[in-house]
C-alpha positions in Angstrom: 0.0 0.0 0.0 1.3 3.4 -1.0 2.1 5.9 1.8 0.3 9.3 1.6 2.5 12.2 0.9 1.3 14.4 3.8 2.8 17.8 4.5 4.2 16.5 7.8 5.9 13.6 6.0 7.4 15.9 3.4 8.7 18.3 6.0 10.2 15.3 7.9 12.0 14.2 4.8 13.3 17.7 4.0 14.5 18.0 7.6 16.3 14.7 7.4 18.0 15.8 4.2 19.2 19.1 5.7 20.6 17.2 8.7 22.3 14.6 6.3 24.0 17.3 4.3 24.8 19.9 7.0 25.9 17.7 9.9 29.1 16.5 8.3 29.9 20.1 7.3 29.3 21.3 10.8 31.4 18.5 12.3 34.2 19.2 9.8 34.1 22.9 10.6 34.2 22.1 14.3 37.3 19.8 13.8 39.1 22.5 11.7 38.2 25.2 14.3 39.5 23.2 17.3 42.6 22.2 15.4 43.7 25.5 13.8 42.0 28.4 15.7 44.6 30.4 17.6 44.6 33.7 19.5 46.5 36.6 18.0 50.0 36.4 19.4 51.7 39.1 21.3 55.0 40.5 20.1 57.5 43.3 20.5 57.5 46.4 18.4 60.8 48.2 17.6 64.2 47.7 16.0 64.3 43.9 16.1 60.9 43.6 14.3 62.0 46.2 11.7 65.3 44.3 11.2 63.4 41.1 10.5 61.1 42.9 8.1 64.1 44.3 6.4 65.8 40.9 6.2 62.7 39.5 4.4 62.7 42.4 1.9 66.4 41.8 1.1 65.8 38.1 0.6 63.2 39.0 -2.0 65.2 41.7 -3.7 62.9 44.5 -2.9 64.8 47.0 -5.1 63.9 44.9 -8.1 60.2 44.9 -7.1 60.2 48.7 -6.6 61.7 49.1 -10.1 59.1 46.8 -11.6 56.8 48.8 -13.9 54.2 46.2 -14.8 52.7 43.1 -13.2 50.3 40.6 -14.6 48.6 37.6 -13.0 45.3 35.7 -12.7 43.7 34.9 -9.3 42.1 31.5 -9.1 41.5 31.5 -12.8 38.7 34.1 -12.4 40.1 37.5 -12.0 42.7 38.8 -14.5 45.1 41.7 -13.7 47.3 44.0 -15.8 48.9 46.3 -13.2 50.7 49.3 -14.6 52.4 49.9 -11.3 54.4 53.0 -12.4 51.2 54.7 -13.6 49.3 53.4 -10.6 46.5 52.0 -12.7 45.2 48.4 -13.2 43.1 46.7 -15.7 40.8 44.2 -13.7 38.7 41.8 -15.8 36.2 39.1 -14.7 33.3 37.6 -16.7 32.3 40.2 -19.3 33.5 43.1 -17.2 36.7 45.0 -17.5 37.4 48.0 -15.2 40.5 50.2 -15.8 41.2 51.4 -12.2 42.8 54.8 -11.6 44.4 54.0 -8.3 45.2 57.6 -7.7 41.6 58.8 -8.2 39.0 56.0 -8.3 36.4 58.3 -9.8 38.4 58.5 -12.9 38.1 54.7 -13.5 36.5 53.4 -16.7 34.1 50.4 -17.0 33.7 48.2 -20.1 31.0 45.5 -20.6 31.7 43.1 -23.5 34.4 45.5 -24.6 32.0 48.4 -24.8 32.4 51.4 -22.5 29.7 51.4 -19.9 28.4 54.5 -18.0 25.1 53.1 -16.7 23.6 53.0 -13.2 25.8 50.1 -12.1 29.1 51.7 -13.1 30.1 52.5 -9.5 29.2 49.1 -8.3 31.6 47.6 -10.9 34.3 50.0 -9.8 33.8 49.2 -6.1 33.9 45.4 -6.9 37.1 45.9 -8.9 38.7 47.7 -6.0 37.8 45.0 -3.6 39.1 42.4 -6.0 42.4 44.3 -6.5 42.9 44.8 -2.8 42.5 41.2 -2.0 44.1 39.5 -5.0 47.1 41.8 -5.3 47.8 41.1 -1.6 48.3 37.4 -2.4 50.9 38.5 -4.9 52.8 41.3 -3.2 52.1 41.2 0.5 55.7 40.7 1.6 56.6 44.0 0.0 54.0 45.9 2.0 55.4 45.4 5.5 56.5 49.0 5.7 53.4 50.5 4.3 51.8 53.5 5.9 49.6 52.3 8.8 51.5 49.1 9.5 52.7 47.8 12.8 55.5 45.3 13.0 56.2 43.0 15.9 58.7 40.3 16.6 57.1 37.1 17.7 58.8 34.0 19.1 57.0 30.9 17.8 56.4 27.6 19.8 59.7 26.2 18.4 61.5 29.4 19.4 61.9 30.8 15.9 61.5 34.5 14.9 58.3 35.3 13.1 57.1 38.7 11.9 53.6 40.0 12.9 52.2 42.7 10.6 49.1 44.5 11.5 47.4 46.9 9.0 45.7 49.6 11.0 44.5 51.5 8.0 44.1 51.2 4.2 42.9 48.3 2.1 39.4 46.8 2.2 39.6 45.4 5.8 41.8 47.5 8.1 42.8 45.8 11.3 43.8 42.5 9.8 47.0 40.9 11.0 49.4 38.4 9.4 52.2 36.4 11.1 55.0 35.7 8.6 57.0 32.5 9.0 60.4 32.7 7.2 63.2 30.3 6.3 66.7 30.7 7.5 67.4 33.3 4.7 64.4 35.4 5.6 62.2 34.3 2.6 58.5 33.8 3.4 57.3 30.2 3.5 53.8 30.9 5.0 51.7 33.2 7.0 48.9 32.9 9.5 45.9 35.2 9.2 43.8 37.0 11.7 41.3 38.6 9.3 37.7 39.7 9.4 36.6 37.6 6.5 37.7 34.2 8.0 35.8 32.6 11.0 39.0 30.8 12.0 41.7 32.9 13.5 45.4 32.0 12.8 44.5 30.0 9.6 47.7 29.3 7.7 48.5 29.7 4.0 51.7 28.7 2.3 53.7 31.0 -0.1 55.0 28.6 -2.7 56.6 28.2 -6.1 58.4 31.5 -6.1 59.7 32.8 -9.5 62.1 35.5 -10.4 60.3 37.6 -13.0 62.0 39.5 -16.0 62.2 42.6 -13.8 64.1 40.6 -11.1 61.2 40.8 -8.6 60.5 37.5 -6.7 56.8 36.6 -6.7 54.8 33.5 -5.7 52.7 31.5 -8.2 50.6 29.5 -5.7 49.4 29.1 -2.2 47.9 26.2 -0.3 45.2 26.5 2.4 44.5 23.1 3.9 43.4 20.9 0.9 42.9 23.9 -1.4 45.3 25.3 -4.0 45.2 29.0 -4.8 46.8 29.5 -8.1 48.1 32.9 -9.4 48.2 31.9 -13.0 51.2 33.0 -15.3 52.8 35.7 -13.2 54.8 38.4 -15.1 56.8 41.3 -13.9 58.4 43.7 -16.4 60.5 46.9 -16.6 59.7 49.3 -19.4 
């Protein structure tokens, strides 16, 4: 005999499916949270922190980066960048949208939809989105070179295995001021990973590697991938040029 499909039975089935699909996710998140969540470490500001930051910049040939006129990369295969660093402008592309950002004056930015210039009601929304993309995605490319940016605080931290690590806190600028990053370096001062205390992540102290460094044509050293747990974050074909 066939069972009647009552509202109560349908709701019971829907509830069961929700539990079936969400419970493993909740358990996984709980495991990750307990395993990786850490409080923001304390550190000492001053000369020693600045010296460690300088050692990192020297290991990466900061001078070559400062003299790089143009950078190009793709973030996760979705966002494409052509950053004319000397002119302080960047072409940001995703889907059918291209925004040519004027990083000196955002209001002078231009928007193109399917290669046609766009001045409609959503122009500012596209510009704001491009700025948010650029702030996030360029950080994954050039963050080590930003340790002396205006509004940064540098602290020397001793890790559990008694190694020196560099804690950088951004008190202003970017999309989410207040974020902190703890850089772990190799014996030469080159970054191998950082831990993040950032507003957009529910887990504090989450670690991401900085891998597969290349030396670009301009001499700047840049990463081409990162790993977060089981996920790879690819930077595409990274280019750095001098004109």
